[in-house]
C-alpha positions in Angstrom: -22.8 69.6 41.2 -20.5 66.9 39.8 -21.6 63.4 38.9 -19.5 62.0 41.8 -21.1 64.4 44.3 -24.6 63.7 43.1 -24.0 59.9 43.2 -22.5 60.2 46.7 -25.3 62.4 48.0 -27.9 60.0 46.5 -26.3 57.0 48.2 -26.0 58.9 51.5 -29.7 59.7 51.4 -30.6 56.0 50.9 -28.3 55.0 53.8 -29.8 57.8 56.0 -33.4 56.8 55.3 -32.7 53.1 56.0 -30.7 53.8 59.2 -33.6 56.0 60.4 -36.1 53.2 59.7 -33.9 50.8 61.6 -33.8 53.1 64.6 -37.5 52.4 65.3 -37.1 48.7 66.1 -33.5 48.8 67.3 -32.6 52.2 68.7 -29.5 54.1 67.8 -27.0 52.1 69.9 -28.3 48.8 68.6 -28.8 49.8 65.0 -26.3 47.6 63.1 -26.1 50.1 60.2 -24.7 52.8 62.5 -22.0 50.4 63.9 -20.9 48.5 60.8 -17.2 48.6 61.9 -18.0 47.0 65.2 -20.2 44.5 63.5 -17.4 43.5 61.1 -14.9 43.1 64.0 -17.4 40.9 65.9 -18.1 38.7 62.9 -14.3 38.4 62.3 -13.8 37.2 65.9 -16.5 34.5 65.3 -14.6 33.5 62.2 -11.3 33.3 64.0 -12.7 31.5 67.0 -14.5 28.8 65.0 -11.6 28.5 62.6 -9.1 27.8 65.4 -11.3 25.0 66.8 -11.8 23.5 63.4 -8.0 23.6 62.7 -7.1 21.9 65.9 -9.5 19.0 65.3 -9.1 18.4 61.6 -6.8 15.7 60.2 -4.0 17.2 58.1 -3.3 16.0 54.6 -5.0 16.7 51.3 -6.9 13.3 51.4 -7.7 13.1 55.1 -9.0 16.7 55.5 -12.1 16.0 53.3 -13.2 13.0 55.4 -12.3 14.8 58.6 -14.6 17.8 57.7 -17.3 15.3 56.6 -17.1 13.6 60.0 -17.5 17.0 61.8 -20.4 18.0 59.6 -22.4 14.7 59.8 -21.3 12.7 62.9 -20.5 15.6 65.2 -23.0 18.1 63.7 -24.0 19.4 67.2 -20.6 20.9 67.7 -18.1 20.6 64.8 -20.9 20.9 62.2 -22.4 24.0 63.9 -19.0 25.6 64.2 -18.2 24.9 60.6 -21.5 26.5 59.5 -20.9 29.5 61.9 -17.4 29.8 60.3 -19.0 29.9 56.8 -21.9 32.2 57.5 -19.9 34.6 59.7 -17.3 34.9 56.8 -20.1 35.8 54.4 -21.5 38.3 56.9 -18.1 39.8 57.4 -17.7 40.3 53.6 -21.2 41.9 53.4 -20.6 44.2 56.4 -17.1 45.2 55.1 -18.5 46.3 51.7 -21.5 48.1 53.3 -19.0 49.9 55.7 -16.9 51.0 52.7 -19.9 52.2 50.8 -21.3 54.0 53.8 -18.1 55.8 54.6 -17.8 56.9 51.0 -21.3 58.2 50.8 -20.9 60.2 54.0 -17.7 61.7 52.6 -15.4 60.1 55.1 -12.4 59.5 52.9 -10.3 62.7 53.1 -8.9 65.1 55.6 -8.5 63.8 59.1 -10.0 60.5 57.9 -7.5 60.0 55.1 -5.3 57.5 57.1 -8.2 55.3 58.0 -9.5 55.2 54.4 -6.1 54.4 52.9 -5.3 51.7 55.4 -8.8 50.1 54.9 -8.4 49.5 51.2 -5.8 46.8 51.3 -7.9 44.9 53.9 -10.5 44.2 51.2 -7.8 42.2 49.2 -6.7 40.4 52.3 -10.2 39.4 53.3 -11.0 37.9 49.9 -7.7 36.1 49.6 -8.3 34.5 53.0 -11.9 33.7 52.1 -11.1 32.1 48.8 -8.3 30.1 50.4 -10.6 28.8 53.0 -12.8 27.1 50.4 -9.7 25.3 49.1 -9.0 23.6 52.4 -12.2 21.4 52.2 -10.8 20.1 48.9 -14.2 19.1 47.4 -15.4 19.8 43.9 -16.1 23.5 44.7 -12.5 23.8 46.0 -11.2 22.1 42.9 -13.2 24.5 40.7 -12.1 27.5 42.7 -8.4 26.5 42.8 -8.4 25.9 39.0 -10.2 29.1 38.2 -8.0 31.2 40.5 -4.7 29.8 39.1 -6.0 30.4 35.6 -6.8 33.9 36.5 -3.3 34.4 38.1 -1.7 32.9 35.0 -2.9 35.9 33.1 -0.5 38.1 35.2 3.2 37.9 34.3 4.3 36.6 37.7 5.0 32.9 37.1 7.6 31.4 34.8 5.2 28.5 34.1 1.4 28.4 34.2 0.4 27.5 37.7 -2.8 25.9 36.5 -0.8 22.9 35.4 -0.6 21.9 39.0 -4.3 20.8 38.8 -4.2 18.8 35.6 -3.7 15.4 37.2 -4.5 13.8 40.6 -0.8 13.0 41.1 0.1 16.7 41.0 -1.6 17.3 44.4 0.1 16.3 47.6 0.1 17.0 51.3 2.5 19.9 50.6 -0.3 21.6 48.8 -2.4 21.3 52.0 0.5 23.0 53.9 0.4 25.9 51.4 -3.4 26.2 51.9 -3.0 26.3 55.7 -0.4 29.0 55.4 -2.7 31.1 53.2 -5.8 30.6 55.3 -4.0 31.3 58.6 -1.3 33.7 57.6 -3.4 36.1 55.6 -6.0 36.5 58.4 -3.2 37.4 60.8 -2.1 40.1 58.4 -5.8 41.2 58.2 -6.0 41.5 62.0 -2.8 43.5 62.0 -4.1 45.7 59.3 -7.3 46.3 61.2 -5.3 47.5 64.2 -3.6 50.0 61.9 -6.9 50.9 60.5 -8.4 52.1 63.8 -5.4 53.0 66.0 -5.7 56.7 65.2 -9.4 56.7 66.3 -10.2 57.1 70.0 -12.9 55.3 71.9 -13.2 52.6 69.2 -16.2 50.3 69.4 -14.4 47.1 69.0 -17.7 45.2 69.6 -21.3 46.1 69.1 -23.7 46.2 72.1 -24.4 43.0 74.0 -27.9 42.8 72.6 -26.6 43.0 69.0 -24.0 40.4 69.7 -26.5 38.0 71.2 -29.0 38.6 68.4 -26.3 38.1 65.7 -24.9 34.9 67.3 -28.5 33.5 67.6 -29.3 34.3 64.0 -26.1 32.6 62.8 -26.7 29.6 65.0 -30.2 29.1 63.7 -29.0 29.4 60.2 -26.3 26.8 60.9 -28.9 24.4 62.4 -31.5 24.7 59.7 -29.2 25.2 56.7 -25.8 23.6 57.6 -22.8 24.1 55.5 -21.9 20.8 53.8 -19.2 19.6 51.5 -19.7 18.8 47.8 -18.3 15.5 46.5 -14.6 15.1 46.9 -12.3 16.8 44.4 -11.2 14.6 41.4 -8.8 16.2 39.0 -9.5 13.5 36.5 -13.0 14.8 36.0 -14.8 18.1 35.6 -17.0 19.3 38.5 -20.7 19.3 37.9 -23.3 21.9 38.8 -22.3 23.6 42.0 -23.8 26.2 44.3 -21.6 29.2 44.6 -20.9 31.4 47.6 -21.6 34.7 45.9 -20.2 36.7 48.8 -16.7 35.3 48.4 -16.5 33.3 45.1 -18.3 35.8 42.8 -15.1 36.4 40.9 -15.2 32.9 39.2 -18.6 33.4 37.5 -17.5 36.9 36.6 -14.4 35.5 34.9 -16.5 33.0 33.0 -18.8 35.7 31.7 -16.0 38.1 30.7 -12.2 37.3 30.7 -9.2 37.4 33.0 -8.2 40.7 31.4 -11.5 42.4 32.1 -11.6 41.0 35.7 -8.1 42.2 36.5 -8.9 45.6 34.9 -11.9 45.9 37.1 -10.1 44.8 40.3 -7.1 47.1 39.7 -9.2 49.9 38.4 -11.6 49.9 41.4 -8.6 49.7 43.8 -6.9 52.6 42.1 -10.2 54.6 42.2 -10.6 54.0 45.9 -7.0 55.3 46.5 -7.7 58.3 44.2 -11.0 59.4 45.8 -9.3 61.7 48.3 -7.8 63.6 45.3 -11.2 64.5 44.0 -12.7 67.9 44.9 -14.1 68.0 48.4 -15.1 70.7 50.9 -12.3 72.8 52.3 -10.9 71.8 55.7 -12.2 73.9 58.6 -9.8 75.6 61.0 -8.5 73.3 63.7 -8.7 73.7 67.4 -6.3 76.2 68.9 -4.8 75.9 72.4 -4.1 79.0 74.6 -1.2 78.1 76.9 -2.1 80.8 79.4 -5.6 79.3 80.0 -4.9 75.6 79.5 -4.7 73.9 82.9 -3.5 70.6 81.6 -6.6 68.8 82.9 -6.5 66.4 79.8 -10.3 66.4 79.4 -10.0 67.4 75.8 -7.4 64.6 75.3 -9.9 62.1 76.8 -12.9 63.3 74.9 -11.4 63.8 71.4 -13.0 61.3 69.0 -9.9 61.1 66.8 -7.0 61.1 69.2 -6.0 64.5 67.8 -5.0 65.9 71.2 -2.0 64.8 73.2 -0.5 66.2 76.4 3.0 67.5 76.8 4.9 69.4 79.6 3.7 73.0 79.8 6.6 75.3 78.6 5.8 78.1 81.0 4.4 76.2 84.1 6.6 73.5 85.5 4.7 70.5 86.7 1.7 71.2 84.5 0.7 69.8 81.1 -0.4 71.5 77.9 -2.7 70.2 75.2 -1.2 69.8 71.8 -3.4 69.5 68.7 -2.3 67.4 65.7 -3.5 69.3 62.6 -3.7 66.1 60.5 -6.1 64.4 62.9 -8.3 67.3 64.1 -11.9 67.0 62.9 -12.7 70.7 63.7 -15.7 69.5 65.7 -15.3 71.6 68.8 -15.9 68.7 71.2 -12.7 69.6 73.0 -14.0 73.2 73.6 -17.1 71.7 75.2 -15.0 69.6 77.5 -12.7 72.5 78.7 -13.4 73.7 82.2 -12.4 77.2 81.2 -15.2 77.3 78.7 -17.8 78.3 81.3 -19.7 81.5 80.4 -19.9 82.5 84.0 -16.3 83.7 83.9 -16.5 87.5 84.4 -13.9 88.4 81.9 -15.2 90.7 79.2 -13.5 88.5 76.5 -13.7 84.8 77.3 -10.5 83.1 76.3 -10.6 79.3 76.9 -7.8 76.7 77.1 -8.8 75.2 73.8 -11.2 76.7 71.2 -12.5 76.8 67.7 -11.5 79.8 65.6 -14.7 79.6 63.5 -17.0 79.7 66.5 -15.1 80.6 69.7 -16.7 80.1 73.1 -16.6 83.9 73.6 -18.6 84.4 70.4 -21.0 81.8 71.5 -21.5 83.6 74.8 -22.0 86.9 73.0 -24.5 85.3 70.6 -26.5 83.8 73.5 -26.5 87.1 75.4 -27.8 89.0 72.4 -30.5 86.4 71.8 -31.6 86.5 75.4 -31.8 90.3 75.3 -34.2 90.1 72.3 -36.5 87.3 73.6 -40.0 88.3 74.4 -43.3 86.6 75.1 -44.8 84.5 77.9 -42.5 81.5 77.6 -39.0 82.1 76.2 -37.0 79.2 74.8 -33.4 78.8 73.7 -32.6 76.1 71.3 -29.0 74.8 70.8 -29.0 72.8 67.6 -26.4 70.8 65.7 -25.6 72.0 62.2 -25.8 68.3 61.0 -28.9 67.3 62.9 -32.5 68.5 63.1 -32.6 72.1 61.7 -33.8 74.6 64.3 -33.5 77.8 62.3 -37.2 77.6 61.2 -38.2 77.8 64.8 -36.5 81.2 65.4 -39.0 83.8 66.5 -39.8 86.5 69.1 -40.1 83.8 71.9 -37.6 81.3 70.5 -33.9 81.8 70.0 -31.9 79.3 67.9 -28.1 78.9 68.2 -26.5 76.5 65.7 -23.4 74.7 66.7 -20.7 72.9 64.7 -21.5 69.8 66.8 -23.6 69.8 70.0 -20.7 68.2 71.7 -19.0 71.6 71.6 -21.6 73.1 74.0 -20.3 73.5 77.5 -23.1 72.3 79.8 -22.8 75.6 81.8 -24.4 77.4 78.8 -27.7 75.7 79.6 -27.6 77.2 83.1 -26.4 80.5 81.8 -29.3 80.7 79.4 -31.8 80.0 82.2 -30.3 82.6 84.5 -30.1 85.1 81.7 -33.9 85.2 81.0 -34.8 82.0 79.2 -37.7 79.9 80.6 -36.4 76.7 79.0 -33.6 75.2 76.9 -33.8 72.6 74.2 -30.5 70.8 73.2 -30.9 69.1 69.8 -28.1 66.5 69.2 -27.8 63.9 66.5 -29.5 60.5 66.9 -27.7 57.8 69.0 -24.8 56.5 67.0 -25.4 59.0 64.2 -23.0 61.8 65.1 -20.9 62.8 62.1 -18.0 63.2 64.6 -18.8 59.8 66.3 -19.2 60.9 69.9 -20.9 64.3 70.0 -24.4 63.1 71.0 -22.9 60.7 73.4 -20.8 63.2 75.3 -23.6 65.7 75.2 -26.1 63.3 76.8 -23.6 62.2 79.5 -22.6 65.8 80.4 -26.2 67.0 80.7 -27.2 63.9 82.8 -24.2 64.5 85.1 -22.3 61.4 84.1 -19.4 63.1 82.5 -17.2 66.1 83.2 -17.9 68.9 82.7 -21.4 68.2 83.8 -24.6 70.2 84.3 -25.0 71.3 87.9 -27.7 69.6 89.9 -29.3 73.0 90.7 -30.6 73.2 87.1 -34.2 72.0 87.1 -34.8 69.1 84.7 -38.3 70.5 84.0 -36.7 73.3 82.1 -34.4 71.3 79.9 -35.3 69.1 76.9 -32.7 66.9 75.1 -33.7 65.7 71.6 -31.7 63.2 69.6 -32.6 63.7 65.9 -31.2 63.6 62.4 -31.5 66.1 59.6 -34.9 64.6 58.8 -36.2 65.2 62.3 -37.1 68.8 62.1 -40.7 68.0 62.9 -39.5 66.2 66.1 -37.6 69.3 67.1 -40.7 71.4 66.6 -42.7 69.0 68.8 -39.9 69.0 71.5 -40.0 72.8 71.7 -43.8 72.8 71.9 -43.7 70.1 74.6 -41.2 72.0 76.7 -43.2 75.2 76.3 -46.4 73.4 77.4 -44.7 71.8 80.4 -43.3 75.2 81.6 -46.6 77.0 81.2 -48.4 74.3 83.2 -46.0 74.8 86.1 -48.1 77.8 87.2 -46.2 79.9 89.7 -42.6 79.0 89.0 -40.8 77.7 92.0 -37.9 76.2 90.2 -36.8 79.3 88.3 -33.1 80.0 88.8 -32.1 83.4 90.2 -30.8 85.7 87.4 -27.2 86.2 86.7 -26.0 89.3 84.8 -22.4 89.0 83.9 -21.9 92.6 83.0 -23.4 93.8 86.3 -21.3 91.4 88.3 -18.3 92.4 86.3 -18.7 96.1 87.1 -19.9 95.7 90.7 
């Protein structure tokens, strides 16, 4: 294993352990670490909303703005002061969440293949976010703004982009005018607009995007930021004075860390680090990574154009086009560059039901590495070999809780690419084929490697999404487990719980009548 792979796997293990620990108090859907993208967007909207208010009430001009912000912070602390503090702390939170999101996506290997576009469009957003953040500190025009402006221009002067050193603009008080404030406003308002546009490009190839976290997470985040704003309000330093050197100042390490770093090293080292890290992020997809799996394949003769696969695809890899051989019908089209090879589309296809009497089951859309026909054959063979008092079939996710150690004479384990590829009818097929109970093991809430597998699985089995499990299937014989790769013990307990529940039923009155496809086929 290469150093990069070892480092990435170690970081992933840390993230996974922390996420699982956060699941206990928050639950999967409210776990902020599982929804960092949505958290970042929410914090950005707080920054934008509070910033727009502050901009509308501030006095313009390099001299007036300092006193105007001071009035809001001290005299109107209950509104303007709180909003200023929210603006500050939400900005810090956005930077933190953005970097955690970057680190998490890298550690999970989400930077190549069908995720390449999102990775590449996300890297420039880091630069835009920090440019907007640093420019925001300048608007206050206090001593910290003066120090940041001087340090930034000295850093820029190292690059051969200006004919004259830009730091000269901060050598005397007369060098700063209201025109400078206009430039600051352009930077602090124009760059965030580019950031929002870039965020749209970043996610527009992803379907069912969580633009906001859950309501509980939003309320808790807003409450935490408000309490922080009340008990530790953001206040200005003394006003900027270019005739003197600023004294000891408290830094915002989330945004202004680059200035102490420059003082400790040099502009050459700082630019080398910034450009080097950016180049490394762009180059990561070129490093060795697992070979891409075969993409979904559409069979025009069996595709009805129902568009369920189009709706359920997590990465907008499926579009609908006029059917070439059936006027008035549509045909699913798979974009090879966007397909995640997860099989969720096969699980949504109405032709994927195992109750079809065809000897070879050909579906409208399928996965070459694990076709629905092969899945049916595997299930039928497993059912034929089951023995014992209580026979259980386990459908498990290859990326979730491992079910293979459970395999035995009375327990059959069938591993799937993603549990979302399991047509719900397979649960009923297993019960009618000789199984006493079925366990479906999906990933934890919000923890599916393909984003929506555990969500669609739960909704289909609960009857909230098509194709759904038929109401005739007794709930007492089905167990749904949401677990991660570290939850093998929970899967063992779920199987044992289901077996105990079935055995305590006594004379089974909810057993489904048997269905033998081969007998029905030859009848």
